[in-house]
ZADO-1210 file (C-alpha; in nm, 4 decimals, padded with zeros to 6 digits):
<atoms>
<atom x="-00.1897" y="00.2349" z="01.2787" code="MET" pos="1"/>
<atom x="-00.0929" y="-00.0565" z="01.0536" code="SER" pos="2"/>
<atom x="00.2715" y="-00.1501" z="01.1079" code="THR" pos="3"/>
<atom x="00.2628" y="-00.5159" z="01.0071" code="HIS" pos="4"/>
<atom x="00.1239" y="-00.6897" z="00.7019" code="TYR" pos="5"/>
<atom x="00.1632" y="-01.0191" z="00.5191" code="GLU" pos="6"/>
<atom x="00.2836" y="-01.0310" z="00.1593" code="THR" pos="7"/>
<atom x="00.1401" y="-01.2535" z="-00.1141" code="LEU" pos="8"/>
<atom x="00.2385" y="-01.6192" z="-00.0835" code="ALA" pos="9"/>
<atom x="00.1701" y="-01.7148" z="-00.4463" code="GLN" pos="10"/>
<atom x="00.3612" y="-01.5492" z="-00.7298" code="ALA" pos="11"/>
<atom x="00.0620" y="-01.6048" z="-00.9602" code="THR" pos="12"/>
<atom x="-00.1489" y="-01.3732" z="-00.7415" code="SER" pos="13"/>
<atom x="00.0358" y="-01.0654" z="-00.8709" code="TYR" pos="14"/>
<atom x="-00.0729" y="-01.1275" z="-01.2271" code="ARG" pos="15"/>
<atom x="-00.4190" y="-01.2673" z="-01.1507" code="GLU" pos="16"/>
<atom x="-00.5242" y="-00.9991" z="-00.9023" code="ALA" pos="17"/>
<atom x="-00.3231" y="-00.6940" z="-01.0095" code="PHE" pos="18"/>
<atom x="-00.2215" y="-00.7544" z="-01.3720" code="ASP" pos="19"/>
<atom x="00.1526" y="-00.7186" z="-01.3070" code="VAL" pos="20"/>
<atom x="00.4430" y="-00.9587" z="-01.3455" code="ALA" pos="21"/>
<atom x="00.5467" y="-01.1180" z="-01.0142" code="PRO" pos="22"/>
<atom x="00.8807" y="-01.0256" z="-00.8532" code="PRO" pos="23"/>
<atom x="01.1855" y="-01.2326" z="-00.9408" code="GLU" pos="24"/>
<atom x="01.2438" y="-01.3007" z="-00.5716" code="ALA" pos="25"/>
<atom x="00.9630" y="-01.3305" z="-00.3208" code="ALA" pos="26"/>
<atom x="00.9535" y="-01.0632" z="-00.0490" code="PRO" pos="27"/>
<atom x="00.9673" y="-01.1498" z="00.3184" code="GLU" pos="28"/>
<atom x="00.6360" y="-01.2914" z="00.4332" code="ARG" pos="29"/>
<atom x="00.5944" y="-01.0488" z="00.7228" code="HIS" pos="30"/>
<atom x="00.6436" y="-00.6840" z="00.6357" code="MET" pos="31"/>
<atom x="00.7395" y="-00.4299" z="00.8997" code="ARG" pos="32"/>
<atom x="00.8669" y="-00.0687" z="00.8814" code="PRO" pos="33"/>
<atom x="01.1916" y="-00.0150" z="00.6878" code="ARG" pos="34"/>
<atom x="01.1784" y="-00.3566" z="00.5233" code="LYS" pos="35"/>
<atom x="01.1838" y="-00.3864" z="00.1452" code="SER" pos="36"/>
<atom x="00.8462" y="-00.4671" z="-00.0068" code="GLY" pos="37"/>
<atom x="00.6585" y="-00.3968" z="-00.3295" code="PHE" pos="38"/>
<atom x="00.4026" y="-00.1532" z="-00.4591" code="PHE" pos="39"/>
<atom x="00.2186" y="-00.1224" z="-00.7907" code="ILE" pos="40"/>
<atom x="00.2006" y="00.2028" z="-00.9855" code="ARG" pos="41"/>
<atom x="00.1008" y="00.3164" z="-01.3319" code="ALA" pos="42"/>
<atom x="00.3852" y="00.2499" z="-01.5721" code="ALA" pos="43"/>
<atom x="00.5323" y="00.5421" z="-01.7630" code="ALA" pos="44"/>
<atom x="00.4274" y="00.5293" z="-02.1309" code="PRO" pos="45"/>
<atom x="00.6951" y="00.4159" z="-02.3731" code="ALA" pos="46"/>
<atom x="00.8546" y="00.7017" z="-02.5646" code="ALA" pos="47"/>
<atom x="00.7821" y="00.7013" z="-02.9380" code="THR" pos="48"/>
<atom x="00.8648" y="00.9575" z="-03.2091" code="PRO" pos="49"/>
<atom x="00.6238" y="01.2509" z="-03.1917" code="GLU" pos="50"/>
<atom x="00.3858" y="01.0511" z="-02.9758" code="GLY" pos="51"/>
<atom x="00.3147" y="00.7952" z="-03.2496" code="ALA" pos="52"/>
<atom x="00.2361" y="00.4344" z="-03.1652" code="ALA" pos="53"/>
<atom x="00.5208" y="00.1849" z="-03.2217" code="PRO" pos="54"/>
<atom x="00.5428" y="00.0928" z="-03.5914" code="GLY" pos="55"/>
<atom x="00.3478" y="00.3978" z="-03.7098" code="THR" pos="56"/>
<atom x="00.4990" y="00.5742" z="-04.0161" code="PRO" pos="57"/>
<atom x="00.6448" y="00.9148" z="-03.9256" code="PRO" pos="58"/>
<atom x="00.4090" y="01.0973" z="-04.1642" code="ASP" pos="59"/>
<atom x="00.0918" y="00.9297" z="-04.0292" code="ALA" pos="60"/>
<atom x="-00.1620" y="01.1501" z="-03.8471" code="PRO" pos="61"/>
<atom x="-00.1580" y="01.1186" z="-03.4681" code="PRO" pos="62"/>
<atom x="-00.4011" y="00.8715" z="-03.3153" code="ALA" pos="63"/>
<atom x="-00.6693" y="01.0061" z="-03.0820" code="PRO" pos="64"/>
<atom x="-00.5877" y="00.9912" z="-02.7122" code="ALA" pos="65"/>
<atom x="-00.7136" y="00.6755" z="-02.5438" code="ALA" pos="66"/>
<atom x="-00.8480" y="00.8451" z="-02.2317" code="ASP" pos="67"/>
<atom x="-01.0521" y="00.5424" z="-02.1340" code="THR" pos="68"/>
<atom x="-00.7714" y="00.2888" z="-02.1665" code="ALA" pos="69"/>
<atom x="-00.6501" y="00.1583" z="-01.8294" code="PRO" pos="70"/>
<atom x="-00.2882" y="00.2466" z="-01.7549" code="PRO" pos="71"/>
<atom x="-00.0254" y="-00.0244" z="-01.7752" code="ALA" pos="72"/>
<atom x="00.1084" y="-00.1183" z="-01.4327" code="ARG" pos="73"/>
<atom x="00.4465" y="-00.2051" z="-01.2914" code="GLU" pos="74"/>
<atom x="00.5644" y="-00.3668" z="-00.9697" code="LEU" pos="75"/>
<atom x="00.8311" y="-00.1682" z="-00.7864" code="VAL" pos="76"/>
<atom x="01.0596" y="-00.2807" z="-00.5021" code="ALA" pos="77"/>
<atom x="01.0791" y="-00.0185" z="-00.2276" code="ALA" pos="78"/>
<atom x="01.1216" y="00.0521" z="00.1418" code="GLN" pos="79"/>
<atom x="00.8072" y="00.0569" z="00.3538" code="TRP" pos="80"/>
<atom x="00.8069" y="00.3943" z="00.5275" code="GLY" pos="81"/>
<atom x="00.8011" y="00.6985" z="00.3019" code="LEU" pos="82"/>
<atom x="01.1178" y="00.9048" z="00.2610" code="VAL" pos="83"/>
<atom x="01.0270" y="01.2589" z="00.1466" code="PRO" pos="84"/>
<atom x="01.2393" y="01.4012" z="-00.1334" code="HIS" pos="85"/>
<atom x="01.3522" y="01.6895" z="00.0887" code="TRP" pos="86"/>
<atom x="01.5291" y="01.4913" z="00.3648" code="VAL" pos="87"/>
<atom x="01.9011" y="01.5630" z="00.3882" code="LYS" pos="88"/>
<atom x="02.0314" y="01.2059" z="00.3788" code="SER" pos="89"/>
<atom x="01.9270" y="00.8465" z="00.3268" code="ALA" pos="90"/>
<atom x="02.0038" y="00.7709" z="00.6917" code="SER" pos="91"/>
<atom x="01.7765" y="01.0579" z="00.7971" code="ASP" pos="92"/>
<atom x="01.5058" y="00.9147" z="00.5749" code="GLY" pos="93"/>
<atom x="01.5392" y="00.5688" z="00.7264" code="ARG" pos="94"/>
<atom x="01.5151" y="00.7129" z="01.0755" code="LEU" pos="95"/>
<atom x="01.1892" y="00.8854" z="00.9818" code="ARG" pos="96"/>
<atom x="01.0471" y="00.5802" z="00.8020" code="ALA" pos="97"/>
<atom x="00.8812" y="00.3996" z="01.0986" code="PRO" pos="98"/>
<atom x="00.6670" y="00.7083" z="01.1628" code="LYS" pos="99"/>
<atom x="00.5763" y="00.7406" z="00.7932" code="LEU" pos="100"/>
<atom x="00.4455" y="00.3906" z="00.7140" code="VAL" pos="101"/>
<atom x="00.0891" y="00.5286" z="00.7322" code="ASN" pos="102"/>
<atom x="-00.0565" y="00.8494" z="00.5903" code="ALA" pos="103"/>
<atom x="-00.3909" y="00.9767" z="00.7209" code="ALA" pos="104"/>
<atom x="-00.6148" y="01.0290" z="00.4193" code="SER" pos="105"/>
<atom x="-00.7929" y="01.3197" z="00.5890" code="GLU" pos="106"/>
<atom x="-00.4746" y="01.5305" z="00.6045" code="SER" pos="107"/>
<atom x="-00.2516" y="01.3801" z="00.3365" code="VAL" pos="108"/>
<atom x="-00.2795" y="01.6846" z="00.1101" code="SER" pos="109"/>
<atom x="-00.1511" y="01.9185" z="00.3826" code="SER" pos="110"/>
<atom x="00.0931" y="01.7079" z="00.5866" code="THR" pos="111"/>
<atom x="00.4470" y="01.8092" z="00.4916" code="ARG" pos="112"/>
<atom x="00.5840" y="01.4550" z="00.4651" code="ALA" pos="113"/>
<atom x="00.3152" y="01.3392" z="00.2195" code="PHE" pos="114"/>
<atom x="00.1856" y="01.6553" z="00.0512" code="ARG" pos="115"/>
<atom x="00.4221" y="01.6595" z="-00.2466" code="ASP" pos="116"/>
<atom x="00.3675" y="01.2911" z="-00.3308" code="ALA" pos="117"/>
<atom x="-00.0089" y="01.3400" z="-00.3099" code="TRP" pos="118"/>
<atom x="-00.0165" y="01.6531" z="-00.5244" code="LEU" pos="119"/>
<atom x="00.2144" y="01.4904" z="-00.7812" code="ALA" pos="120"/>
<atom x="-00.0274" y="01.2000" z="-00.8186" code="GLY" pos="121"/>
<atom x="00.2291" y="00.9459" z="-00.6953" code="GLN" pos="122"/>
<atom x="-00.0383" y="00.6966" z="-00.5985" code="ARG" pos="123"/>
<atom x="00.0124" y="00.3226" z="-00.5757" code="CYS" pos="124"/>
<atom x="-00.1455" y="-00.0048" z="-00.4705" code="ILE" pos="125"/>
<atom x="00.0196" y="-00.2186" z="-00.2021" code="VAL" pos="126"/>
<atom x="-00.0603" y="-00.5881" z="-00.2535" code="PRO" pos="127"/>
<atom x="-00.0981" y="-00.7947" z="00.0613" code="MET" pos="128"/>
<atom x="-00.2555" y="-01.1132" z="00.1886" code="ALA" pos="129"/>
<atom x="-00.3540" y="-00.9610" z="00.5231" code="ALA" pos="130"/>
<atom x="-00.2739" y="-00.6915" z="00.7765" code="PHE" pos="131"/>
<atom x="-00.2483" y="-00.7228" z="01.1527" code="PHE" pos="132"/>
<atom x="-00.4087" y="-00.5323" z="01.4387" code="GLU" pos="133"/>
<atom x="-00.4053" y="-00.5852" z="01.8158" code="ASP" pos="134"/>
<atom x="-00.7279" y="-00.6810" z="01.9916" code="ASP" pos="135"/>
<atom x="-00.7270" y="-00.5258" z="02.3411" code="TRP" pos="136"/>
<atom x="-01.0744" y="-00.6362" z="02.4538" code="ARG" pos="137"/>
<atom x="-00.9295" y="-00.8977" z="02.6914" code="SER" pos="138"/>
<atom x="-00.7062" y="-00.6384" z="02.8576" code="GLY" pos="139"/>
<atom x="-00.3932" y="-00.7461" z="02.6717" code="LYS" pos="140"/>
<atom x="-00.2858" y="-00.7161" z="02.3094" code="ALA" pos="141"/>
<atom x="-00.3877" y="-01.0169" z="02.0994" code="VAL" pos="142"/>
<atom x="-00.2386" y="-00.9954" z="01.7470" code="PRO" pos="143"/>
<atom x="-00.5143" y="-01.0533" z="01.4924" code="THR" pos="144"/>
<atom x="-00.4856" y="-01.1247" z="01.1211" code="ARG" pos="145"/>
<atom x="-00.7314" y="-00.9321" z="00.9026" code="ILE" pos="146"/>
<atom x="-00.7882" y="-01.0716" z="00.5525" code="SER" pos="147"/>
<atom x="-01.0561" y="-01.0973" z="00.2876" code="ARG" pos="148"/>
<atom x="-01.3265" y="-01.3548" z="00.3573" code="VAL" pos="149"/>
<atom x="-01.2721" y="-01.5131" z="00.0162" code="ASP" pos="150"/>
<atom x="-00.8950" y="-01.5421" z="00.0639" code="GLY" pos="151"/>
<atom x="-00.8161" y="-01.3135" z="-00.2297" code="GLN" pos="152"/>
<atom x="-00.5398" y="-01.0481" z="-00.2050" code="PRO" pos="153"/>
<atom x="-00.6027" y="-00.7037" z="-00.0620" code="LEU" pos="154"/>
<atom x="-00.5051" y="-00.3986" z="-00.2657" code="GLY" pos="155"/>
<atom x="-00.4350" y="-00.1101" z="-00.0276" code="VAL" pos="156"/>
<atom x="-00.4119" y="00.2502" z="-00.1486" code="ALA" pos="157"/>
<atom x="-00.0729" y="00.4115" z="-00.0966" code="GLY" pos="158"/>
<atom x="00.1722" y="00.6821" z="-00.2018" code="LEU" pos="159"/>
<atom x="00.5286" y="00.6451" z="-00.3267" code="TRP" pos="160"/>
<atom x="00.8296" y="00.8749" z="-00.3356" code="ALA" pos="161"/>
<atom x="01.1865" y="00.8830" z="-00.4624" code="VAL" pos="162"/>
<atom x="01.4685" y="01.0403" z="-00.2642" code="TRP" pos="163"/>
<atom x="01.7796" y="01.1271" z="-00.4674" code="THR" pos="164"/>
<atom x="02.1138" y="01.1806" z="-00.2956" code="GLY" pos="165"/>
<atom x="02.3973" y="01.4154" z="-00.3891" code="PRO" pos="166"/>
<atom x="02.5776" y="01.1395" z="-00.5803" code="GLU" pos="167"/>
<atom x="02.2654" y="01.0404" z="-00.7710" code="GLY" pos="168"/>
<atom x="02.1781" y="00.7456" z="-00.5484" code="GLU" pos="169"/>
<atom x="01.8072" y="00.6798" z="-00.5074" code="GLN" pos="170"/>
<atom x="01.5850" y="00.5444" z="-00.2337" code="LEU" pos="171"/>
<atom x="01.2319" y="00.4490" z="-00.3382" code="ILE" pos="172"/>
<atom x="00.9731" y="00.4223" z="-00.0620" code="SER" pos="173"/>
<atom x="00.5997" y="00.3999" z="00.0028" code="TYR" pos="174"/>
<atom x="00.3307" y="00.4493" z="00.2659" code="THR" pos="175"/>
<atom x="-00.0201" y="00.3098" z="00.3245" code="LEU" pos="176"/>
<atom x="-00.3182" y="00.5430" z="00.3263" code="LEU" pos="177"/>
<atom x="-00.5452" y="00.5019" z="00.6289" code="THR" pos="178"/>
<atom x="-00.8814" y="00.6345" z="00.7411" code="MET" pos="179"/>
<atom x="-01.0920" y="00.6635" z="01.0550" code="ASN" pos="180"/>
<atom x="-01.2569" y="00.3355" z="01.1616" code="ALA" pos="181"/>
<atom x="-01.4373" y="00.4430" z="01.4808" code="ASN" pos="182"/>
<atom x="-01.7703" y="00.3390" z="01.3268" code="ASN" pos="183"/>
<atom x="-01.6471" y="00.0361" z="01.1306" code="HIS" pos="184"/>
<atom x="-01.8299" y="-00.2785" z="01.2429" code="ALA" pos="185"/>
<atom x="-01.5071" y="-00.4827" z="01.2565" code="LEU" pos="186"/>
<atom x="-01.2017" y="-00.2558" z="01.2827" code="LEU" pos="187"/>
<atom x="-01.3439" y="-00.0455" z="01.5680" code="ARG" pos="188"/>
<atom x="-01.2676" y="-00.3424" z="01.7979" code="ARG" pos="189"/>
<atom x="-00.8932" y="-00.3143" z="01.7554" code="TYR" pos="190"/>
<atom x="-00.6014" y="-00.0948" z="01.8657" code="GLN" pos="191"/>
<atom x="-00.5519" y="00.0448" z="02.2204" code="PRO" pos="192"/>
<atom x="-00.8589" y="00.1497" z="02.4229" code="PRO" pos="193"/>
<atom x="-00.9364" y="00.5196" z="02.4024" code="GLY" pos="194"/>
<atom x="-00.7376" y="00.5705" z="02.0824" code="SER" pos="195"/>
<atom x="-00.8766" y="00.6691" z="01.7457" code="GLU" pos="196"/>
<atom x="-00.9404" y="00.3565" z="01.5406" code="LYS" pos="197"/>
<atom x="-00.7723" y="00.3524" z="01.1996" code="ARG" pos="198"/>
<atom x="-00.7833" y="00.1139" z="00.9047" code="MET" pos="199"/>
<atom x="-00.5988" y="00.0864" z="00.5729" code="PRO" pos="200"/>
<atom x="-00.7848" y="00.2138" z="00.2674" code="VAL" pos="201"/>
<atom x="-00.8616" y="-00.1159" z="00.0928" code="VAL" pos="202"/>
<atom x="-00.9588" y="-00.0607" z="-00.2697" code="LEU" pos="203"/>
<atom x="-01.2300" y="-00.2513" z="-00.4523" code="ASN" pos="204"/>
<atom x="-01.0822" y="-00.4696" z="-00.7257" code="GLU" pos="205"/>
<atom x="-01.2659" y="-00.2816" z="-00.9977" code="GLY" pos="206"/>
<atom x="-01.1197" y="00.0504" z="-00.8808" code="ALA" pos="207"/>
<atom x="-00.7483" y="-00.0318" z="-00.9207" code="TYR" pos="208"/>
<atom x="-00.7057" y="00.1291" z="-01.2611" code="GLY" pos="209"/>
<atom x="-00.9163" y="00.4319" z="-01.1737" code="ALA" pos="210"/>
<atom x="-00.7214" y="00.4916" z="-00.8514" code="TRP" pos="211"/>
<atom x="-00.3904" y="00.4952" z="-01.0372" code="LEU" pos="212"/>
<atom x="-00.5122" y="00.7275" z="-01.3128" code="SER" pos="213"/>
<atom x="-00.7595" y="00.9604" z="-01.1363" code="ALA" pos="214"/>
<atom x="-00.6988" y="01.3333" z="-01.1251" code="ARG" pos="215"/>
<atom x="-00.5646" y="01.4528" z="-00.7912" code="THR" pos="216"/>
<atom x="-00.8828" y="01.6422" z="-00.7073" code="GLU" pos="217"/>
<atom x="-01.0814" y="01.3185" z="-00.7497" code="LYS" pos="218"/>
<atom x="-00.8449" y="01.0873" z="-00.5603" code="ALA" pos="219"/>
<atom x="-01.0028" y="01.1390" z="-00.2176" code="LYS" pos="220"/>
<atom x="-01.3258" y="00.9892" z="-00.3508" code="GLU" pos="221"/>
<atom x="-01.1549" y="00.6492" z="-00.3161" code="PHE" pos="222"/>
<atom x="-01.1122" y="00.6924" z="00.0615" code="MET" pos="223"/>
<atom x="-01.3942" y="00.4611" z="00.1680" code="ARG" pos="224"/>
<atom x="-01.4270" y="00.1949" z="00.4351" code="GLN" pos="225"/>
<atom x="-01.4021" y="-00.1601" z="00.3097" code="TYR" pos="226"/>
<atom x="-01.7190" y="-00.3522" z="00.4107" code="PRO" pos="227"/>
<atom x="-01.6815" y="-00.5385" z="00.7393" code="ALA" pos="228"/>
<atom x="-01.8631" y="-00.8460" z="00.6090" code="ASN" pos="229"/>
<atom x="-01.5982" y="-00.8838" z="00.3373" code="TRP" pos="230"/>
<atom x="-01.3239" y="-00.9173" z="00.5991" code="LEU" pos="231"/>
<atom x="-01.2258" y="-01.2014" z="00.8340" code="ALA" pos="232"/>
<atom x="-01.0424" y="-01.1562" z="01.1659" code="ALA" pos="233"/>
<atom x="-00.8441" y="-01.4423" z="01.3174" code="ASN" pos="234"/>
<atom x="-00.6289" y="-01.4263" z="01.6342" code="PRO" pos="235"/>
<atom x="-00.2678" y="-01.5200" z="01.5636" code="VAL" pos="236"/>
<atom x="-00.1608" y="-01.8409" z="01.7311" code="GLU" pos="237"/>
<atom x="00.1895" y="-01.8244" z="01.8776" code="THR" pos="238"/>
<atom x="00.4280" y="-02.1015" z="01.9800" code="LYS" pos="239"/>
<atom x="00.3528" y="-02.0268" z="02.3445" code="ALA" pos="240"/>
<atom x="-00.0166" y="-02.0924" z="02.2800" code="ASP" pos="241"/>
<atom x="00.0658" y="-02.4482" z="02.1741" code="LYS" pos="242"/>
<atom x="00.2697" y="-02.5413" z="02.4837" code="VAL" pos="243"/>
<atom x="00.0696" y="-02.7156" z="02.7607" code="PRO" pos="244"/>
<atom x="00.0595" y="-02.4966" z="03.0717" code="LYS" pos="245"/>
<atom x="00.2084" y="-02.7730" z="03.2853" code="GLY" pos="246"/>
<atom x="00.5273" y="-02.7607" z="03.0777" code="LEU" pos="247"/>
<atom x="00.5857" y="-02.3892" z="03.1182" code="LEU" pos="248"/>
<atom x="00.8590" y="-02.2603" z="03.3509" code="GLY" pos="249"/>
</atoms>
């Protein structure tokens, strides 16, 4: 279960890697449940008279649909930890959020908390520099940073939702899609012994547009393991690691 990831350090990465404008204010570097982060979704098309393109005379014939055109994208600020539209209050939603930061891709279409967002096609991409998993092979948890070998951003598949309160207030949230990693050459090493190994669904760069625009019945075709040789794993050095043992206690 991924409950910690690192946001993008460079504002230019949003435009270069994901074709969206960067946020006005940088998010916190280390993202954890209930914190405010960002996701990328397909932007709603601009409304024009009778579906005409901007500047088209009202009596002009309609243009053919551009089915092959990639959808425009937008960056959205939101809480990490999905809040289903049916929760009774924002506080209830925030309480649920830590358990809803990940959605299992195998059951997302039937799990009550995620089903409606999945069936409505509320898919998104979560940009990140890396995610973190614990390595238990030494007998204790060693936080490990997982990133792309080439240092480029990761685009993780996710779902988003909007909860609307009785006074019209809104809470936008998102979750990361995950998949089984028991047979993954790298990610099978992490997480507690005896537990099912899970990994985020990392999308290939060329699949971003297709993921956002695919029909719901085709969306599960994107649930594939990211190649192990494209990922790098580095143990996280802590302040305690840097202190000579003779100076401790």
